[in-house]
ZADREN-919624 format. One line per 10 residues: their letters; for each residue z, x, y of N, C-alpha, C, O. Coordinates in steps of 0.02 Angstrom, whole numbers, plus 50000, padded with zeros to 5 digits. Layout:
A	Z/X/Y/Z/X/Y/Z/X/Y/Z/X/Y  ...
// end
This chain:
MKRFVGFVKK	41722/46765/50217/41689/46747/50282/41644/46693/50252/41645/46642/50285  41602/46690/50192/41578/46633/50166/41598/46573/50160/41563/46522/50161  41680/46580/50151/41716/46525/50157/41721/46489/50228/41715/46428/50234  41731/46532/50280/41733/46511/50324/41679/46476/50362/41685/46431/50403  41629/46503/50344/41551/46479/50364/41533/46413/50328/41494/46373/50353  41557/46405/50278/41557/46355/50237/41598/46281/50247/41584/46222/50235  41660/46320/50276/41715/46255/50307/41666/46242/50386/41654/46182/50397  41644/46283/50428/41630/46271/50483/41559/46222/50467/41552/46171/50502  41505/46237/50415/41456/46192/50409/41484/46116/50390/41458/46065/50410  41543/46119/50348/41564/46062/50342/41578/46010/50395/41554/45954/50398
EFYHIFRDRR	41625/46040/50437/41651/46016/50510/41585/45995/50547/41585/45948/50587  41531/46028/50532/41461/45996/50576/41436/45942/50549/41420/45895/50584  41429/45940/50475/41416/45877/50435/41456/45819/50446/41430/45763/50439  41515/45825/50464/41576/45767/50475/41552/45731/50532/41541/45670/50535  41543/45776/50583/41522/45761/50651/41470/45728/50654/41472/45672/50678  41398/45759/50626/41349/45717/50627/41336/45650/50586/41298/45605/50603  41372/45650/50533/41391/45586/50502/41430/45529/50542/41420/45470/50530  41474/45550/50589/41513/45500/50605/41473/45472/50685/41484/45508/50734  41441/45428/50694/41402/45392/50755/41456/45396/50800/41444/45437/50845  41514/45366/50804/41545/45360/50862/41574/45433/50888/41594/45434/50946
SLFILFGMPI	41577/45485/50854/41582/45556/50868/41525/45588/50918/41534/45626/50966  41462/45558/50892/41397/45588/50931/41418/45546/50989/41451/45571/51034  41402/45494/50989/41410/45440/51048/41453/45473/51108/41432/45480/51165  41518/45492/51084/41575/45516/51131/41554/45589/51150/41573/45610/51205  41517/45631/51107/41498/45689/51132/41427/45709/51173/41421/45761/51206  41375/45662/51167/41326/45645/51200/41308/45592/51232/41274/45601/51283  41323/45529/51212/41322/45467/51243/41352/45474/51317/41319/45483/51369  41400/45471/51312/41453/45469/51353/41447/45512/51417/41471/45490/51469  41421/45566/51416/41416/45598/51469/41343/45598/51505/41331/45622/51560  41291/45564/51455/41219/45538/51489/41244/45482/51535/41223/45477/51593
VQVMLFGFAI	41291/45438/51506/41302/45374/51533/41331/45393/51594/41298/45375/51643  41400/45433/51611/41427/45460/51658/41390/45469/51716/41398/45442/51770  41331/45529/51692/41307/45572/51756/41255/45503/51786/41246/45486/51844  41227/45477/51727/41172/45412/51768/41218/45352/51809/41197/45318/51856  41268/45351/51786/41317/45305/51824/41326/45332/51906/41308/45305/51958  41360/45396/51895/41380/45421/51964/41313/45441/51994/41305/45422/52052  41261/45477/51966/41206/45489/52004/41170/45435/52043/41145/45442/52099  41172/45380/52007/41134/45323/52049/41199/45268/52081/41190/45233/52131  41240/45269/52056/41273/45223/52092/41334/45241/52158/41348/45199/52200  41364/45314/52156/41378/45335/52217/41332/45358/52268/41301/45410/52259
TNEINNVDIA	41324/45326/52318/41306/45333/52371/41336/45318/52428/41380/45276/52419  41330/45334/52483/41347/45321/52556/41297/45285/52602/41309/45263/52659  41232/45283/52563/41171/45263/52592/41179/45191/52589/41226/45170/52555  41135/45140/52623/41133/45084/52603/41043/45075/52592/41001/45113/52616  41032/45022/52556/40948/44993/52542/40961/44929/52546/41014/44899/52542  40902/44908/52556/40885/44820/52544/40946/44772/52565/40959/44722/52532  40979/44790/52618/41043/44753/52639/41021/44689/52671/40980/44689/52717  41046/44637/52650/41010/44581/52662/41046/44565/52747/41104/44575/52762  40991/44537/52795/41019/44520/52846/40976/44471/52883/40916/44464/52869  41009/44435/52934/40973/44386/52972/40958/44384/53048/40999/44402/53090
ILDHSKDAST	40884/44357/53065/40892/44361/53135/40890/44300/53185/40859/44248/53173  40929/44312/53246/40934/44247/53285/40888/44279/53343/40900/44335/53367  40835/44241/53363/40780/44271/53391/40789/44219/53458/40762/44165/53443  40815/44218/53520/40808/44162/53565/40751/44184/53605/40739/44141/53647  40709/44235/53609/40652/44252/53643/40585/44236/53612/40542/44203/53641  40578/44263/53543/40510/44246/53503/40466/44275/53538/40416/44240/53540  40458/44333/53572/40392/44352/53605/40372/44418/53565/40407/44437/53517  40316/44452/53586/40303/44498/53553/40323/44568/53546/40298/44611/53509  40382/44574/53596/40428/44636/53573/40468/44618/53529/40460/44652/53479  40521/44570/53521/40533/44560/53465/40513/44536/53406/40557/44522/53366
KEIIEKISAS	40469/44531/53395/40417/44521/53332/40421/44589/53311/40446/44605/53258  40397/44629/53354/40382/44706/53332/40435/44732/53304/40425/44760/53250  40497/44732/53329/40554/44754/53309/40575/44739/53252/40598/44779/53211  40567/44668/53242/40589/44641/53188/40533/44645/53116/40550/44624/53061  40475/44670/53129/40444/44702/53084/40446/44764/53066/40419/44777/53012  40478/44816/53104/40487/44871/53107/40549/44872/53054/40545/44908/53004  40604/44831/53066/40655/44835/53036/40657/44815/52953/40693/44839/52908  40609/44766/52950/40576/44731/52884/40541/44791/52847/40547/44795/52786  40504/44839/52884/40473/44884/52848/40506/44943/52827/40479/44993/52803  40575/44933/52839/40609/44996/52824/40638/44977/52761/40646/44918/52745
KYFSVKDYLD	40659/45041/52718/40699/45017/52641/40770/45005/52655/40810/44992/52610  40785/45008/52712/40861/44994/52718/40875/44913/52723/40926/44889/52699  40833/44878/52752/40846/44800/52773/40806/44756/52745/40752/44779/52725  40816/44700/52739/40791/44647/52702/40799/44581/52750/40855/44556/52748  40758/44554/52785/40766/44503/52832/40771/44431/52778/40720/44419/52746  40826/44390/52771/40833/44353/52711/40833/44282/52753/40813/44232/52723  40858/44274/52835/40853/44214/52856/40845/44233/52931/40859/44286/52960  40814/44163/52958/40829/44164/53039/40858/44103/53055/40841/44050/53029  40906/44108/53101/40958/44075/53116/40934/44041/53195/40897/44069/53236  40967/43975/53202/40928/43946/53257/40978/43948/53325/40959/43943/53383
NENEIETAFK	41043/43955/53302/41095/43961/53358/41156/43997/53338/41161/44006/53278  41209/44021/53379/41271/44049/53367/41313/44018/53321/41350/44050/53284  41309/43954/53320/41343/43922/53266/41340/43938/53195/41388/43939/53156  41270/43954/53179/41249/43975/53113/41278/44039/53096/41283/44053/53036  41299/44082/53141/41303/44165/53127/41365/44164/53068/41356/44181/53009  41427/44140/53094/41492/44142/53045/41475/44118/52975/41490/44153/52926  41431/44036/52968/41431/44004/52913/41368/44060/52876/41364/44058/52814  41333/44097/52906/41302/44149/52854/41324/44204/52822/41301/44233/52772  41383/44218/52863/41426/44278/52841/41473/44249/52782/41491/44288/52738  41493/44182/52779/41551/44160/52742/41500/44137/52677/41529/44118/52626
KGKIKAVLNF	41435/44137/52675/41407/44123/52614/41399/44191/52582/41377/44191/52525  41413/44252/52610/41429/44304/52568/41365/44337/52548/41369/44377/52501  41317/44330/52571/41249/44350/52559/41215/44413/52634/41200/44473/52633  41216/44375/52673/41216/44419/52752/41246/44466/52764/41306/44453/52758  41239/44514/52779/41282/44577/52797/41290/44593/52875/41337/44617/52906  41232/44572/52892/41225/44584/52976/41162/44544/53000/41112/44532/52967  41177/44525/53068/41127/44482/53098/41116/44509/53166/41161/44532/53201  41042/44504/53186/41025/44537/53235/41005/44490/53298/40955/44454/53297  41046/44493/53348/41059/44432/53383/41003/44463/53453/41020/44511/53489  40938/44426/53462/40893/44451/53519/40922/44415/53577/40943/44358/53563
EKDFSKKLQT	40930/44435/53646/40941/44390/53693/40876/44351/53727/40820/44370/53712  40885/44307/53766/40820/44249/53785/40785/44310/53842/40815/44352/53877  40713/44295/53835/40675/44334/53891/40683/44404/53871/40688/44442/53919  40686/44427/53822/40687/44497/53798/40627/44535/53826/40642/44572/53872  40568/44533/53810/40506/44550/53832/40503/44568/53907/40488/44621/53934  40527/44497/53937/40523/44494/54016/40572/44550/54048/40551/44588/54091  40630/44551/54027/40686/44582/54037/40666/44652/54031/40684/44686/54079  40627/44691/53977/40599/44762/53972/40558/44771/54028/40562/44824/54060  40518/44727/54046/40454/44739/54091/40481/44729/54168/40461/44762/54216  40526/44679/54171/40552/44679/54254/40619/44711/54267/40639/44723/54324
ENQATIQILT	40646/44722/54224/40722/44743/54230/40726/44819/54183/40779/44849/54173  40674/44835/54164/40671/44897/54118/40727/44911/54057/40733/44964/54027  40763/44854/54048/40806/44851/53987/40831/44788/53957/40843/44748/54003  40844/44764/53903/40857/44723/53857/40908/44744/53813/40920/44801/53792  40946/44670/53796/41004/44691/53747/40993/44661/53679/40966/44606/53677  41012/44691/53621/41025/44678/53564/41089/44674/53525/41118/44726/53510  41115/44615/53508/41178/44606/53484/41172/44624/53402/41137/44593/53361  41210/44675/53390/41220/44678/53309/41285/44654/53289/41336/44686/53304  41287/44608/53260/41344/44582/53208/41339/44588/53140/41290/44573/53107  41390/44611/53120/41411/44635/53060/41475/44608/53017/41528/44589/53042
DATDPNTANT	41461/44609/52955/41520/44573/52910/41555/44639/52893/41528/44681/52857  41628/44647/52925/41654/44711/52912/41722/44707/52861/41771/44745/52860  41707/44646/52818/41753/44667/52771/41736/44729/52722/41775/44747/52678  41679/44756/52735/41678/44806/52703/41652/44860/52757/41592/44860/52773  41698/44906/52786/41696/44927/52843/41660/44989/52855/41640/45007/52911  41648/45031/52784/41592/45084/52781/41520/45052/52780/41473/45083/52806  41510/44992/52751/41436/44958/52756/41424/44949/52830/41371/44964/52857  41480/44920/52865/41469/44873/52936/41453/44945/52981/41410/44939/53024  41484/45013/52973/41468/45043/53006/41403/45082/53000/41377/45107/53049  41378/45085/52938/41309/45118/52907/41265/45073/52943/41223/45097/52980
ISNYTGAILQ	41270/45013/52937/41214/44963/52946/41200/44973/53025/41142/44984/53040  41251/44971/53080/41257/44994/53134/41211/45047/53161/41167/45042/53203  41234/45107/53120/41190/45172/53142/41122/45161/53127/41076/45185/53161  41112/45118/53070/41043/45136/53044/40994/45079/53085/40932/45081/53086  41034/45032/53115/40997/44995/53155/40981/45022/53223/40929/45005/53251  41031/45069/53255/41025/45091/53317/40960/45143/53297/40910/45142/53334  40961/45182/53246/40925/45241/53244/40858/45205/53248/40818/45229/53287  40838/45145/53209/40771/45105/53204/40743/45089/53288/40690/45103/53316  40802/45054/53313/40800/45043/53375/40778/45114/53431/40736/45114/53476  40806/45151/53416/40799/45204/53463/40718/45237/53439/40679/45253/53484
NYQELINKDI	40702/45244/53377/40633/45259/53358/40574/45222/53400/40525/45248/53427  40596/45144/53396/40552/45092/53440/40546/45113/53511/40493/45122/53541  40611/45119/53536/40609/45135/53604/40567/45205/53624/40530/45203/53674  40574/45258/53590/40526/45321/53594/40448/45298/53595/40406/45317/53636  40437/45259/53546/40367/45232/53548/40331/45209/53607/40282/45232/53635  40377/45145/53622/40357/45106/53692/40359/45152/53760/40330/45139/53812  40394/45200/53748/40395/45243/53821/40374/45299/53828/40397/45340/53869  40311/45313/53776/40261/45349/53762/40216/45359/53839/40205/45415/53863  40196/45304/53868/40141/45315/53911/40162/45276/53980/40121/45266/54024  40220/45259/53985/40252/45247/54060/40288/45291/54079/40315/45332/54041
VTPYQINTQT	40297/45289/54157/40339/45326/54190/40411/45305/54189/40457/45344/54177  40416/45239/54203/40493/45209/54199/40518/45197/54133/40490/45146/54110  40562/45223/54089/40567/45223/54020/40610/45143/54015/40644/45122/54062  40601/45107/53957/40623/45055/53940/40703/45076/53893/40715/45127/53861  40733/45036/53901/40798/45038/53882/40819/44980/53846/40822/44924/53870  40835/44999/53775/40858/44936/53731/40931/44967/53716/40944/45020/53688  40974/44918/53741/41044/44927/53750/41072/44874/53678/41048/44818/53668  41124/44904/53636/41142/44876/53591/41219/44871/53593/41260/44912/53613  41232/44790/53561/41298/44785/53575/41325/44754/53496/41297/44713/53460  41385/44789/53486/41406/44790/53411/41472/44747/53412/41523/44768/53439
QLFYNKELKS	41467/44688/53382/41520/44651/53360/41558/44644/53288/41517/44619/53249  41603/44652/53264/41630/44654/53198/41656/44592/53187/41694/44563/53226  41634/44569/53126/41674/44497/53109/41718/44515/53048/41693/44545/53001  41785/44495/53048/41833/44494/53006/41883/44572/52998/41933/44585/52963  41851/44606/53038/41903/44675/53029/41861/44704/53100/41812/44741/53098  41889/44679/53151/41866/44724/53219/41896/44791/53220/41867/44835/53252  41957/44804/53184/41972/44866/53204/41942/44934/53144/41957/44994/53145  41901/44900/53101/41857/44933/53038/41923/44979/53003/41929/45040/52995  41965/44930/52987/42023/44957/52947/42006/44954/52880/41997/44901/52850  41999/45032/52847/41977/45033/52766/42036/44998/52721/42018/44986/52664
VFMFVPGVMT	42093/44982/52735/42133/44952/52696/42112/44864/52678/42129/44837/52626  42072/44830/52735/42043/44784/52719/41994/44776/52659/41984/44724/52626  41962/44844/52649/41920/44846/52585/41957/44870/52531/41936/44855/52475  42020/44912/52538/42029/44932/52469/42076/44893/52448/42080/44898/52387  42122/44850/52473/42175/44816/52453/42138/44771/52396/42160/44773/52339  42076/44725/52416/42059/44693/52359/42023/44709/52297/42016/44677/52245  41999/44775/52317/41966/44827/52265/42018/44854/52219/42008/44859/52159  42075/44872/52249/42136/44910/52203/42162/44851/52167/42171/44857/52106  42179/44788/52199/42197/44724/52162/42164/44722/52102/42193/44731/52049  42101/44710/52108/42065/44697/52048/42063/44745/51986/42065/44730/51927
IILMLVSAMM	42058/44805/52017/42059/44866/51950/42130/44875/51920/42131/44895/51861  42194/44861/51953/42253/44851/51937/42256/44799/51895/42291/44807/51845  42223/44736/51903/42230/44688/51868/42187/44679/51796/42201/44662/51739  42130/44700/51830/42088/44716/51755/42106/44762/51708/42107/44745/51649  42121/44826/51726/42127/44881/51679/42222/44867/51647/42236/44888/51591  42260/44843/51676/42314/44847/51642/42316/44779/51607/42343/44785/51553  42294/44710/51620/42290/44655/51589/42242/44680/51510/42264/44673/51453  42176/44711/51528/42142/44720/51458/42190/44765/51430/42220/44742/51381  42204/44823/51448/42232/44876/51391/42286/44840/51370/42300/44845/51310  42330/44795/51412/42400/44778/51375/42363/44715/51310/42396/44704/51259
TSISITREKE	42315/44689/51318/42295/44638/51262/42259/44691/51215/42270/44692/51154  42215/44735/51247/42180/44763/51187/42224/44793/51127/42202/44792/51069  42275/44815/51141/42319/44852/51077/42358/44798/51061/42408/44821/51032  42361/44736/51065/42415/44685/51046/42385/44683/50964/42416/44707/50917  42324/44653/50956/42303/44640/50885/42298/44693/50839/42312/44687/50780  42270/44765/50876/42269/44818/50839/42328/44842/50819/42335/44881/50772  42383/44815/50861/42447/44854/50836/42490/44814/50783/42538/44838/50754  42466/44748/50775/42464/44700/50723/42436/44741/50656/42467/44745/50603  42380/44767/50667/42331/44797/50604/42379/44869/50579/42397/44885/50522  42387/44893/50624/42421/44964/50629/42503/44966/50575/42520/45002/50528
LGTMEILLVS	42535/44910/50612/42600/44902/50580/42608/44852/50513/42661/44829/50491  42541/44841/50490/42534/44783/50424/42552/44729/50432/42551/44696/50380  42574/44694/50487/42597/44624/50501/42547/44566/50524/42561/44508/50538  42463/44612/50524/42415/44560/50519/42406/44511/50468/42387/44454/50479  42426/44546/50392/42431/44493/50352/42465/44433/50359/42443/44377/50349  42530/44451/50379/42551/44380/50394/42533/44333/50433/42540/44273/50419  42503/44359/50496/42459/44304/50546/42409/44274/50503/42401/44213/50502  42368/44321/50459/42331/44285/50419/42330/44246/50375/42274/44228/50356  42391/44218/50339/42410/44189/50303/42453/44131/50322/42466/44084/50285  42477/44140/50387/42505/44089/50420/42484/44034/50456/42437/44051/50492
PLKPLQVIIG	42498/43970/50463/42477/43914/50460/42450/43900/50543/42430/43845/50562  42452/43950/50579/42418/43949/50630/42350/43955/50650/42322/44010/50642  42320/43908/50676/42259/43919/50691/42227/43991/50724/42269/44036/50733  42159/44006/50742/42144/44058/50764/42139/44052/50837/42147/44101/50874  42127/43989/50860/42124/43991/50935/42211/44004/50951/42231/44042/50994  42253/43966/50909/42326/43963/50931/42351/44049/50943/42374/44071/50996  42340/44083/50888/42345/44144/50885/42318/44191/50944/42351/44239/50961  42267/44179/50970/42231/44214/51021/42274/44189/51094/42294/44230/51135  42282/44122/51100/42328/44093/51154/42396/44127/51144/42425/44145/51195  42421/44135/51092/42483/44147/51092/42497/44223/51117/42544/44242/51151
KVVPYIFLSV	42445/44259/51093/42434/44333/51120/42433/44344/51203/42463/44385/51237  42388/44293/51221/42385/44298/51295/42443/44274/51336/42465/44305/51383  42467/44215/51314/42521/44176/51367/42567/44231/51397/42572/44236/51459  42605/44279/51350/42651/44306/51380/42642/44369/51437/42683/44390/51477  42554/44397/51421/42545/44447/51472/42516/44397/51514/42484/44427/51558  42512/44334/51521/42492/44304/51591/42539/44306/51633/42530/44323/51691  42601/44286/51608/42661/44285/51638/42683/44346/51687/42707/44349/51743  42661/44398/51630/42677/44479/51660/42628/44482/51734/42649/44478/51792  42557/44489/51710/42520/44494/51751/42523/44462/51814/42499/44489/51864  42553/44404/51815/42561/44350/51887/42612/44399/51929/42605/44414/51989
INAIIIILLS	42667/44423/51884/42724/44452/51921/42696/44508/51952/42718/44527/52007  42635/44548/51914/42607/44616/51957/42562/44579/52013/42563/44599/52071  42530/44535/51998/42496/44518/52049/42539/44493/52114/42525/44508/52172  42578/44463/52098/42629/44448/52169/42657/44500/52205/42663/44506/52266  42675/44543/52153/42708/44607/52182/42649/44647/52230/42663/44673/52284  42585/44646/52200/42531/44676/52249/42518/44642/52303/42515/44668/52358  42509/44578/52291/42501/44531/52366/42551/44533/52432/42535/44525/52491  42624/44549/52401/42681/44554/52443/42669/44628/52492/42669/44635/52554  42660/44678/52437/42646/44754/52470/42601/44749/52510/42611/44777/52564  42537/44714/52501/42488/44706/52554/42500/44676/52623/42493/44706/52676
IFIFKMPIAG	42519/44610/52615/42550/44581/52674/42589/44622/52707/42571/44641/52763  42642/44642/52681/42713/44659/52736/42719/44742/52722/42769/44770/52743  42670/44779/52688/42675/44847/52710/42603/44869/52739/42604/44913/52781  42538/44841/52720/42477/44859/52745/42461/44817/52794/42408/44829/52822  42490/44774/52810/42476/44711/52846/42405/44664/52842/42374/44645/52892  42388/44650/52771/42326/44622/52742/42326/44564/52775/42385/44546/52781  42289/44525/52801/42270/44443/52817/42265/44416/52764/42241/44444/52716  42285/44363/52763/42269/44313/52713/42243/44246/52739/42278/44198/52724  42190/44236/52775/42164/44185/52816/42153/44112/52774/42156/44054/52796  42143/44133/52716/42133/44073/52665/42194/44030/52650/42249/44042/52674
NYFLLAAETI	42182/43983/52611/42220/43950/52568/42249/43976/52514/42213/43991/52466  42340/43990/52508/42380/44021/52466/42350/44006/52408/42317/44047/52376  42361/43937/52389/42355/43897/52334/42293/43924/52300/42297/43951/52244  42239/43919/52329/42159/43934/52307/42181/44020/52289/42167/44041/52232  42196/44041/52312/42220/44134/52305/42255/44139/52223/42241/44181/52180  42301/44088/52220/42348/44102/52168/42307/44067/52109/42321/44091/52055  42262/44018/52108/42219/43985/52060/42168/44036/52050/42157/44042/51989  42128/44081/52089/42085/44113/52069/42110/44180/52038/42077/44212/51998  42171/44197/52062/42212/44254/52035/42211/44234/51957/42176/44264/51915  42242/44197/51946/42268/44171/51875/42216/44166/51832/42224/44185/51775
LFIINALSLG	42142/44133/51857/42102/44129/51826/42071/44202/51804/42048/44209/51747  42073/44264/51858/42054/44317/51836/42092/44356/51796/42070/44405/51765  42151/44335/51795/42200/44383/51744/42191/44345/51681/42203/44378/51631  42172/44280/51671/42144/44263/51604/42087/44285/51580/42078/44308/51523  42040/44278/51632/41976/44324/51610/41992/44405/51586/41969/44423/51532  42029/44449/51623/42038/44513/51595/42097/44514/51515/42112/44564/51483  42114/44459/51505/42170/44467/51467/42131/44442/51407/42150/44471/51356  42079/44396/51395/42031/44389/51349/41987/44422/51342/41957/44412/51289  41965/44466/51379/41919/44527/51360/41952/44574/51323/41927/44604/51274  42031/44584/51355/42058/44619/51311/42081/44616/51239/42097/44659/51198
ILISTVSASQ	42078/44547/51238/42091/44524/51149/42033/44539/51118/42032/44571/51065  41966/44513/51158/41905/44534/51125/41900/44605/51117/41863/44617/51069  41918/44651/51141/41923/44726/51121/41963/44728/51054/41941/44744/50999  42024/44711/51069/42083/44717/51006/42052/44690/50956/42060/44724/50905  42016/44637/50948/41976/44603/50892/41929/44641/50859/41923/44630/50798  41890/44689/50890/41842/44718/50874/41856/44796/50849/41814/44829/50819  41940/44825/50872/41952/44883/50873/41987/44891/50804/42015/44840/50784  41990/44946/50763/42021/44964/50690/42098/44979/50720/42151/44959/50694  42093/45018/50782/42147/45066/50788/42173/45044/50860/42135/45016/50899  42247/45058/50879/42265/45059/50961/42221/45105/51001/42194/45090/51054
QTAMMISLMG	42216/45173/50962/42178/45222/51005/42121/45207/51022/42103/45211/51081  42077/45185/50970/42009/45160/50997/42002/45107/51035/41949/45106/51066  42053/45047/51047/42064/44997/51089/42066/45040/51162/42025/45034/51208  42113/45077/51160/42133/45106/51225/42080/45146/51250/42072/45155/51310  42042/45170/51206/41970/45227/51223/41930/45159/51251/41921/45158/51312  41911/45114/51220/41856/45073/51248/41879/45027/51296/41835/44992/51319  41936/45017/51316/41969/44990/51370/41957/45041/51431/41926/45021/51480  41978/45097/51429/41980/45143/51496/41918/45159/51503/41903/45170/51562  41862/45164/51455/41816/45207/51456/41754/45153/51477/41705/45170/51510  41766/45088/51453/41707/45043/51445/41729/44990/51507/41690/44943/51517
LMLPVILLSG	41783/44994/51545/41815/44962/51590/41817/44990/51670/41797/44966/51722  41851/45054/51652/41870/45094/51726/41802/45105/51762/41797/45094/51822  41751/45126/51728/41699/45164/51764/41655/45099/51793/41638/45102/51852  41638/45047/51756/41612/44998/51763/41635/44964/51830/41602/44954/51881  41713/44946/51816/41745/44924/51878/41748/44939/51946/41754/44900/51993  41742/45011/51946/41754/45066/52009/41693/45063/52039/41684/45047/52098  41633/45085/51983/41578/45087/52009/41515/45031/52029/41471/45035/52071  41529/44978/51981/41480/44925/51972/41496/44860/52014/41453/44818/52026  41561/44854/52034/41591/44794/52063/41591/44790/52140/41624/44748/52170  41558/44828/52165/41541/44837/52250/41607/44843/52269/41614/44816/52324
FIFPITSMPL	41665/44867/52245/41722/44888/52270/41709/44936/52345/41714/44921/52404  41689/45008/52304/41674/45065/52354/41603/45066/52370/41588/45070/52430  41557/45063/52327/41485/45069/52331/41440/45006/52344/41453/44956/52311  41388/45003/52391/41369/44941/52386/41304/44922/52343/41253/44956/52343  41315/44869/52311/41277/44852/52243/41197/44847/52265/41154/44857/52222  41180/44832/52328/41122/44831/52347/41085/44894/52354/41024/44892/52348  41118/44957/52365/41088/45013/52357/41067/45042/52289/41024/45085/52280  41101/45014/52244/41093/45034/52169/41026/45027/52158/40991/44992/52195  40997/45064/52098/40933/45038/52063/40946/44961/52040/41001/44933/52040  40877/44930/52018/40878/44868/52012/40916/44853/51935/40950/44804/51922
PLQVISNIIP	40904/44901/51895/40953/44896/51824/41016/44893/51831/41046/44853/51794  41050/44930/51875/41124/44946/51899/41145/44882/51923/41198/44857/51905  41095/44845/51975/41114/44787/52005/41122/44736/51946/41169/44696/51943  41080/44739/51907/41086/44672/51853/41132/44679/51813/41164/44631/51792  41146/44753/51790/41221/44758/51752/41281/44734/51788/41330/44714/51756  41279/44734/51847/41355/44741/51893/41358/44646/51885/41416/44626/51881  41320/44607/51883/41325/44543/51869/41369/44525/51803/41398/44471/51797  41369/44573/51758/41412/44557/51700/41490/44586/51702/41530/44587/51655  41498/44605/51755/41574/44643/51784/41605/44582/51814/41580/44549/51860  41657/44570/51785/41699/44511/51811/41737/44531/51881/41752/44487/51922
AKWFIIILKG	41748/44583/51888/41779/44619/51934/41738/44614/51996/41774/44614/52046  41673/44609/52008/41628/44613/52055/41638/44530/52083/41648/44521/52143  41634/44482/52045/41647/44426/52064/41710/44412/52085/41709/44373/52132  41778/44433/52062/41836/44423/52089/41847/44461/52168/41883/44443/52214  41802/44518/52165/41813/44567/52237/41774/44514/52292/41788/44513/52352  41726/44471/52262/41696/44425/52325/41751/44369/52339/41773/44354/52394  41769/44341/52275/41830/44282/52288/41888/44305/52332/41922/44270/52370  41894/44367/52320/41977/44412/52377/41942/44389/52440/41960/44339/52472  41887/44429/52458/41866/44449/52524/41851/44372/52548/41863/44352/52605  41832/44344/52513/41817/44269/52552/41882/44223/52573/41883/44187/52623
IMLKGVGLAY	41936/44230/52529/41987/44181/52533/42033/44251/52589/42045/44230/52646  42049/44304/52579/42087/44336/52620/42060/44352/52678/42100/44357/52724  41999/44363/52693/41973/44392/52761/41930/44342/52793/41934/44334/52854  41889/44308/52757/41843/44256/52791/41884/44190/52799/41878/44149/52844  41925/44189/52751/41967/44113/52760/41917/44059/52727/41919/44003/52752  41875/44067/52677/41838/44020/52650/41856/43976/52596/41885/44010/52554  41852/43927/52581/41880/43888/52529/41815/43878/52459/41758/43901/52459  41844/43844/52412/41807/43840/52359/41724/43813/52379/41674/43834/52350  41724/43782/52416/41650/43767/52447/41606/43811/52456/41546/43799/52456  41632/43872/52465/41583/43939/52480/41609/43991/52405/41579/44043/52389
LWKETLILIG	41652/43971/52376/41659/44014/52303/41665/43983/52241/41703/44003/52198  41620/43922/52234/41624/43877/52183/41564/43929/52119/41580/43937/52060  41514/43951/52143/41476/43993/52107/41519/44043/52070/41526/44037/52010  41550/44095/52106/41582/44136/52089/41642/44124/52026/41648/44156/51974  41689/44059/52057/41728/44030/51998/41699/44027/51933/41714/44054/51880  41636/43973/51956/41607/43949/51878/41592/44003/51840/41608/43995/51781  41554/44082/51860/41555/44108/51821/41601/44144/51789/41589/44161/51731  41665/44163/51823/41727/44187/51793/41766/44140/51755/41818/44159/51728  41742/44069/51750/41761/44030/51700/41711/44041/51635/41730/44029/51577  41656/44061/51648/41603/44049/51588/41620/44108/51552/41624/44112/51490
MTLFFIAISV	41630/44160/51598/41657/44223/51557/41713/44219/51519/41718/44246/51464  41757/44185/51546/41821/44190/51505/41813/44146/51443/41833/44166/51389  41783/44080/51453/41768/44043/51388/41725/44092/51344/41744/44101/51286  41683/44117/51360/41631/44164/51302/41689/44230/51277/41682/44248/51219  41727/44253/51306/41757/44306/51283/41809/44268/51241/41814/44297/51187  41847/44217/51246/41884/44181/51193/41846/44157/51130/41872/44161/51074  41790/44134/51138/41753/44102/51083/41737/44155/51042/41749/44149/50982  41707/44215/51068/41687/44266/51023/41756/44301/50990/41760/44322/50932  41807/44303/51035/41875/44342/50996/41883/44283/50936/41888/44300/50877  41885/44225/50954/41902/44176/50902/41858/44180/50820/41874/44185/50761
KKYKTRLE	41800/44174/50858/41753/44194/50798/41768/44272/50759/41767/44275/50698  41778/44324/50793/41795/44378/50762/41853/44373/50717/41859/44408/50666  41891/44332/50734/41963/44321/50700/41951/44278/50643/41987/44285/50593  41909/44235/50642/41893/44193/50592/41856/44228/50528/41866/44218/50468  41815/44266/50555/41779/44322/50499/41833/44356/50476/41818/44366/50417  41903/44387/50489/41948/44422/50458/41992/44388/50412/42035/44412/50376  41969/44308/50422/42006/44260/50387/41972/44267/50311/42002/44264/50258  41888/44278/50322/41852/44242/50273/41859/44295/50219/41834/44286/50164
// end
C-alpha cells in the first residue's frame, strides 16, 4: 500500500512540474467557460445604426434620444437622403437605418399615426431580426408614454425593409462562416504538422544542412498546400452556388484573390505553429484548441462581436477569420469592391507577412 501511495504522489509531482499539463487541466476550462459565457449570446448591444430624419421635429428627436439612451443601439451617423443608405451599409459598420417620414409630428397630431421605416443589413439574418424586434419594443414603449393623457391614441407604424437577404435565409450567413472555418482549420492543421513531421522522422537535420534559405524552406512547405486549399475553396463555392443558391453579387476575380490571400494567411499561421511545436500531437492540439474556438466564437460568424465585452472585441481584431468573413459577405452579398474592402485586405496581408516573418526567425534560431 505504501508503494502505491508513493507511486500516486510521484504522479502528482510529475503533473505539477509540467506547466503544459497544468494549463490544460485548469487553464483551458477557465478560458472556455469565459469565452462561452461572454461570447455566446442571442442579445445585441451597442449596434451601430444611422438615422435618416426627414422631419427633424420634437417627436423624432425624442425617439432618437430614447433609442440612443438604450444599451442596444449606438447612433453613429445621420444621413441626408435615401441614396446614402446603401452606401452606409456597404461600408460595413452600420447595421440598421431608421427612416422617419416627413412631417412626423404633424401627422401624429392630425392623423393620429405616423410611420418609421426600419432598414436592416440582413447579411446576418439573426441580428437583423433582433434589431427589428428591439426597435419595435422601444417604439412601443414610447407610444405608450405619449398616449397616457390623451383620448385618441397615437399610432406609430413601422415598416421593415431588408437589404441583401430579403427572405432572411440563414444559409447566407452560414456559407461565408463555414467556408472561413474550413479553410482556416484545414489549412492551418495541414501545415502545422509539416515541420513537426520532419522533426519526428529525423529528416529535419537534412533541411538544416541543406543550401536552402529559411524563407525558401517556409515557402516550399506552403506552396503545395496553397494548391490543395484552392481546390477545397473552389468546391465549397460551387456547392454554395449550385446547392444552396448562394448569390455572388461582386467580382469573381476579387473573390478568388481574397480567398487565396486568406488561404496563404492560414497556411503561414500553420507554419508558425509547426515551428514552435515539438511534436505533431502538440501542433494538432494548438491548431484545434487555439484556432477552432476563437474562429467560431470571436469571428462574428454566429455571434455579433458588438454584443461582446470590450476585451473580447479587442481580441477579435487579431482573428484573421473576422476580416475574411467581412470580405466574403461584402463580395458575395453586397457586391462591393476593393474600394470598400481595402482595410480588411491590408490587415490580412499584414498578418500574413507577420506570421511568415516570425516563422523564418524561429527557423533561423534552429540553425544557430
